[in-house]
Each structure stands twice: as structure tokens, then as C-alpha cells.
SETI-495646 format. One line per 10 residues: for each residue x, y, z of C-alpha. Coordinates in Angstrom, 2 decimals, padded with zeros to 5 digits. Layout:
BEGIN
X,Y,Z  ...
***
This chain:
BEGIN
063.40,051.24,038.59  061.73,048.17,037.05  058.21,047.31,038.16  057.39,044.13,040.01  055.24,041.49,038.38  051.56,042.33,038.99  050.74,038.78,040.05  053.61,038.90,042.54  052.36,042.26,043.87  048.93,040.81,044.65
050.34,037.47,045.79  048.25,035.34,043.39  049.06,032.79,040.72  048.85,033.61,037.02  045.72,031.46,036.65  043.95,033.15,039.60  040.23,033.82,039.16  038.72,037.30,039.05  037.35,036.78,042.57  040.76,035.69,043.91
042.35,038.80,042.41  039.71,041.03,043.92  040.08,039.45,047.37  043.87,039.79,047.25  043.62,043.45,046.28  041.07,044.27,048.96  043.28,042.64,051.59  046.34,044.66,050.55  044.38,047.90,050.12  042.87,047.59,053.57
046.31,046.91,055.05  048.20,049.72,053.31  045.47,052.33,052.91  046.83,055.86,053.58  043.99,056.61,055.99  045.17,053.73,058.14  048.85,054.54,057.74  049.18,058.33,057.92  052.64,059.70,057.00  053.84,056.21,056.05
055.43,056.57,052.59  056.23,052.86,052.34  052.57,051.90,052.93  051.46,054.54,050.44  053.79,053.10,047.83  052.48,049.57,048.40  048.91,050.85,048.14  049.66,052.51,044.79  051.43,049.38,043.56  048.50,047.11,044.53
046.02,049.54,042.99  047.92,049.56,039.71  048.20,045.76,039.65  044.52,045.30,040.35  043.45,047.82,037.73  045.27,045.82,035.06  044.45,042.29,036.19  040.76,043.02,036.82  040.25,044.08,033.21  040.13,041.08,030.84
041.60,042.87,027.82  044.38,044.52,029.83  045.15,041.27,031.59  045.52,039.44,028.25  047.83,042.19,026.98  049.91,042.01,030.16  050.10,038.20,030.04  051.36,038.40,026.44  053.66,041.43,026.48  054.28,042.18,030.16
054.41,045.77,031.39  055.06,047.01,027.83  051.64,045.76,026.77  049.85,048.05,029.21  052.21,051.01,029.34  050.28,054.11,028.14  053.50,055.69,026.87  053.88,052.75,024.49  050.53,053.49,022.85  049.04,050.24,024.06
045.92,051.67,025.63  047.21,051.88,029.15  045.21,052.31,032.30  045.24,056.12,032.57  048.17,056.71,034.87  049.16,055.48,038.28  049.10,057.08,041.73  045.70,058.28,042.97  044.47,059.55,039.60  041.75,058.07,037.32
040.13,054.93,038.67  039.96,052.88,035.47  037.17,050.38,034.76  033.95,049.54,036.59  035.50,046.46,038.18  038.03,048.63,040.00  035.33,051.05,041.14  033.32,048.18,042.61  036.28,046.84,044.56  037.31,050.32,045.68
033.77,051.05,046.85  033.75,047.80,048.84  036.97,048.81,050.57  035.67,052.20,051.60  032.50,050.52,052.79  034.60,048.39,055.13  036.63,051.38,056.33  033.70,053.68,056.99  031.23,051.07,058.19  029.03,050.97,055.10
028.63,048.34,052.40  029.47,048.06,048.74  026.83,049.30,046.32  026.31,045.83,044.91  025.63,044.42,048.36  022.58,046.61,048.92  019.53,044.66,047.83  017.04,046.88,049.70  015.51,043.69,051.10  015.55,043.42,054.89
014.64,040.66,057.28  011.83,041.47,059.68  012.53,042.21,063.34  012.50,039.45,065.96  009.85,039.69,068.66  009.90,038.67,072.34  006.91,037.48,074.35  007.07,036.87,078.11  004.89,033.89,078.98  004.02,033.13,082.61
003.03,029.55,083.42  002.48,027.52,086.58  004.98,025.07,088.02  002.65,022.20,087.12  002.51,023.39,083.50  006.28,023.68,083.41  006.65,020.13,084.74  004.09,018.44,082.51  004.10,020.69,079.44  001.27,022.76,078.03
000.10,024.42,074.80  -001.34,027.85,075.57  -002.56,030.35,072.99  -000.97,033.78,072.98  -002.00,036.97,071.25  000.76,039.24,070.02  000.94,042.56,068.15  003.02,042.44,064.99  003.70,044.09,061.65  002.51,041.98,058.74
002.51,042.42,054.99  -000.25,044.72,053.85  -003.10,042.72,052.30  -004.09,045.62,050.05  -000.78,046.29,048.29  000.89,042.94,049.10  003.90,044.69,050.57  004.71,047.03,047.69  003.46,050.14,049.49  001.83,051.36,046.27
-001.85,051.95,045.65  -003.50,048.98,043.87  -003.14,049.40,040.13  000.11,051.36,040.46  003.72,050.37,040.95  006.67,051.90,042.79  009.15,053.67,040.52  012.92,053.46,040.58  014.59,056.28,042.51  016.20,058.59,039.96
018.84,059.77,042.42  020.44,056.40,043.19  019.15,054.41,040.23  017.49,051.89,042.55  020.66,051.01,044.48  019.55,052.74,047.67  022.96,054.35,048.11  024.84,057.16,046.45  028.59,057.63,046.14  030.20,060.92,047.05
033.61,061.27,045.41  036.13,064.08,045.72  039.52,063.35,044.23  040.91,060.32,046.00  038.10,059.91,048.55  034.98,057.91,047.68  032.29,057.47,050.32  028.97,055.66,050.02  025.93,056.80,051.95  022.20,056.12,052.08
020.26,057.85,049.34  018.59,060.91,050.91  015.66,060.81,048.51  014.43,057.22,048.91  016.01,056.59,052.35  017.84,053.52,051.06  014.85,051.67,049.55  015.80,052.38,045.95  012.14,053.07,045.17  009.74,055.98,045.08
005.98,055.57,045.63  004.04,058.29,043.79  000.66,056.81,044.85  000.94,055.33,048.37  -001.38,052.55,049.50  -004.20,053.93,051.63  -004.13,050.99,054.05  -000.45,051.09,055.01  000.43,054.67,053.96  003.14,053.35,051.67
005.07,051.30,054.24  003.95,047.92,052.87  003.22,046.65,056.39  000.31,047.08,058.80  -000.15,046.48,062.52  -002.13,043.39,063.41  -002.89,041.10,066.31  -002.39,037.39,065.77  -003.09,034.36,067.92  -000.57,031.54,068.11
-000.54,028.19,069.88  002.79,027.68,071.64  003.85,024.15,072.48  005.69,024.25,075.81  007.67,021.03,076.36  007.66,019.32,079.73  010.52,020.34,082.00  011.06,023.95,080.89  012.67,026.20,083.48  012.72,029.89,084.30
014.24,031.94,081.49  014.09,029.21,078.83  013.35,030.51,075.33  011.23,028.88,072.66  011.74,030.12,069.11  008.85,030.24,066.67  010.57,030.60,063.32  009.01,033.13,060.94  006.47,034.43,063.46  008.15,037.79,063.99
007.57,040.97,062.01  007.22,040.83,058.24  010.30,041.66,056.19  010.77,044.80,054.12  010.52,044.68,050.32  009.82,040.97,050.33  012.45,040.10,052.91  011.93,037.07,055.19  010.02,037.54,058.47  011.77,037.60,061.82
011.32,035.06,064.59  009.25,035.12,067.76  011.01,034.21,071.01  008.74,033.08,073.85  010.53,033.53,077.19  009.29,031.32,080.01  008.57,032.71,083.48  007.28,030.38,086.22  004.81,031.66,088.80  005.70,031.25,092.49
004.16,028.08,093.91  002.31,027.88,097.20  004.07,024.67,098.30  007.16,023.94,096.20  010.34,025.75,095.28  012.26,024.56,092.25  016.02,024.11,092.09  016.84,022.92,088.54  015.12,019.51,088.43  014.69,019.13,092.19
011.75,020.36,094.24  011.84,021.54,097.85  009.02,021.91,100.34  008.60,022.50,104.06  006.35,020.19,106.06  005.29,021.11,109.61  005.12,018.23,112.09  003.89,018.18,115.65  006.12,018.13,118.70  004.89,014.64,119.56
005.53,013.25,116.06  009.04,014.69,116.07  009.76,013.15,119.48  008.01,009.78,119.10  008.17,009.28,115.35  005.35,008.45,112.97  004.19,008.57,109.37  003.12,011.71,107.53  001.63,012.36,104.11  003.23,014.99,101.91
002.10,016.50,098.58  003.87,015.92,095.26  003.21,017.32,091.79  001.48,014.05,090.91  -000.52,013.51,094.12  000.73,012.54,097.57  003.40,010.34,099.12  004.11,009.05,102.62  007.33,009.29,104.58  008.29,007.80,107.92
009.51,010.20,110.57  011.96,008.51,112.94  011.79,009.25,116.66  013.76,012.23,117.96  013.71,014.05,114.58  015.01,017.62,114.79  013.53,020.56,112.93  015.08,021.23,109.52  015.89,017.62,108.76  015.44,016.88,105.03
013.90,013.71,103.63  014.59,012.82,099.99  011.95,011.27,097.77  013.81,010.08,094.70  012.21,010.63,091.31  009.47,012.91,092.63  010.95,016.07,091.14  010.89,017.30,087.54  012.34,015.76,084.40  014.15,018.61,082.66
013.98,019.27,078.93  017.58,018.12,078.48  017.53,015.40,081.16  016.84,011.68,080.98  015.88,011.28,084.63  013.58,012.94,087.12  014.90,015.09,089.93  014.10,014.51,093.61  011.67,016.02,096.09  013.35,017.29,099.25
010.96,017.54,102.21  012.27,019.73,105.05  010.41,019.06,108.29  009.71,021.90,110.71  008.71,021.09,114.28  005.74,023.29,115.06  005.33,024.79,118.51  001.74,024.23,119.69  -000.38,027.35,120.23  -003.70,028.19,121.96
-003.03,025.62,124.69  -005.69,024.59,127.19  -004.97,024.66,130.90  -004.64,020.89,130.95  -002.11,020.98,128.07  -000.10,023.61,129.91  -000.08,021.47,133.08  001.13,018.44,131.13  003.86,020.41,129.38  005.01,021.92,132.65
005.18,018.49,134.21  007.04,017.18,131.14  009.55,020.01,131.32  010.19,019.43,135.01  010.91,015.77,134.41  013.18,016.57,131.44  015.30,019.02,133.49  016.10,016.30,135.97  018.36,014.73,133.33  019.02,017.56,130.87
022.15,016.04,129.33  020.13,013.01,128.23  016.93,014.67,127.04  018.39,017.97,125.69  021.97,017.22,124.53  022.15,020.18,122.15  021.01,022.62,124.81  023.48,021.14,127.29  026.33,021.41,124.76  025.43,025.03,123.96
025.34,026.04,127.64  028.72,024.43,128.22  030.18,026.53,125.37  028.66,029.69,126.86  030.22,028.96,130.26  033.62,028.34,128.64  033.35,031.66,126.80  032.71,033.71,129.94  035.32,031.78,131.93  038.11,033.02,129.63
***
């Protein structure tokens, strides 16, 4: 049976780049790989066909021969220097091995050998910062002290004793990974000798014991913008742990926590507070002074105010980080029952109560309504 055109097999044009050919092959190999399609002869055939096409088209000399003479130009039986057989046998040139290794890296969760640079970004750090409500509203710039891993000053991150240099790992050749191959299967794993660094340190640095990093404490000034809220995060780029083998440092995330306030409770950009008022002020009305984050303000209490009534002071809340306007201050009044009464106060209150009961529906409408509902309930 005649073979299909290799370009058609991979689904690329005849002027496709080396990278396009590699991507097309990896896509087909991942789709039809026998490990992903057990007992599927059709998938196995497509995998073999894609493998054969890639092995020819990824090699410049073989590709030129194929473009000029077709399948005859790369057929080993024709003496044209073929590719060493089809099926799952010999893997051909280095380009094929690289692509094949990348595929197995995807299947087994590893990475291709060429991807491993042995350079790693440093870890991110988290710092929980507790500030007051006033600091959250107006902004602040506290200094924090954090433990971190920084590049060793003695060896400058190499891990080697001054005057010496790390050597290339002879087991993996500096790649940090080794390839285990048995017949068809090829699996990459971390080099057991250098633990993936690709280097050996015959003379470790005495300051960092060969790690290239040391523990330090550093002090940073953190600019907290006005309006931050509970749980907000501020990122300090590059202030995390130092990278490995010259890798970039991680970031520091400062997480905001706001201390409980003695007077106010925050609800997004609004503030809430409770203000006790006297029985007389609630009944007769008056003016009271209430606290705000910026000082004090006055509100008028109308006569016959009931406990729990809320008074809104617009613009006396907090301007959030992402807001253009200030929130409001909600003042919830609480009528306070007088305590430690004198005998005269008790006499006056008793007299007041006696007068009020003479016309309860007028002076205590809520109590009257409640009692009527109770009577209706028991009358059923």
C-alpha cells in the first residue's frame, strides 16, 4: 500500500518551518500515543505514521531528499540513506529525540531536557500586617521586619567556596535531568546525583553550606494607601526570597488586617456607631455631638425618637482605594435607661408613669398595639 505524503500526514504545508513541523508532530503523537489508546490498532498506526513523517521532515538532509525524490529518496531499501526503519525501532536524529522527550515529559508530568535551565524563581512571602481603622482610612507607611533567604554575600549565590567554582555534574552533563530508556519507553527524571541543579560543589561555601542563600532579617517600609480594607493585599515586587542559581527573587505580599475599633464598625466604605441618648432627649428632642474619624459632628434628635433609629451623615465614612467618593457614617441611637436613681427621681418617674397610663394609646402606641395583638392571639 502506498504511503501518504509526509506533509499531509502532519497536516503542514511544504514550506512549514522546523518549529511548525515539531508542533504538528507533538500534537499528533500526544493524540495517538499507544499509552493513551491501549489496544487501539488504528491509533497505533497513526502514531507510527506521524513518527516516520517527523523523523524525515525534521532532518534537513532527509527533508531535501524527500522534497526532490519523494519516498524513494528516503527509502533505506533504495540505498538512499534512509531513516533506520519504521515502527518503534531506532529513533533517528537528535531533533527527533528532543521532540520525543518533550512528549513524554507532557505525558508523565516532567519537562523536556532542553527546558530545564536549573534556574528557579524565589518563593513568594506573605506578611500579615495589623493596622488601626484610622490608619486604614488615612493611609500610613509602617516599617516591617521580615525573615527571608537572600543571596549569600560570600559566594554570591554560587554555593562554592571563594576561589573555587562549581563543576558540571558528570551524570547528567549539566542538564539536571537524566533519561531512562528501555526499548520504546523514554522517561526523564531528576538527576539523582546533583538533585536537578546540574552542578556539583566540591568545596562548599562556609557561610551558606553550599546552598547559595542565607537567612537574613530585612526591614522594609510599606506604603499603605488610604482606604484599604480587611484582607487587601499589597505586593512588593522582588522582595521575596532570592532565586536559585541566579533566578529572579519572589514577591512579598502584605495582607492587611484591621484592628477592632472602640467606637466604629466598618462596612465597606461606610462606618457605623451606636450613640446612647437620654430618655428625656429621646422624648423631647435635642442636639447631640457624635465622634467621626476626623473629629466630631452634631446631629439633631427630633422629639419622640425611638431607640435604634439611624441617622446618616453623608461623606463622613471612608474613601475606598477604588472609590471616588467617601462613604457615610450611620449613627444608631440607643435610648439609655437611667440607673442609680434618687428617691426624688423615682417619685417623678412614678408620677410620670401614672399620668401616661391614663391615655396609653396616645403616649405608648407601640405598647398598645402589641397588647391588642396578644389579646387577639389568646382569643382564638
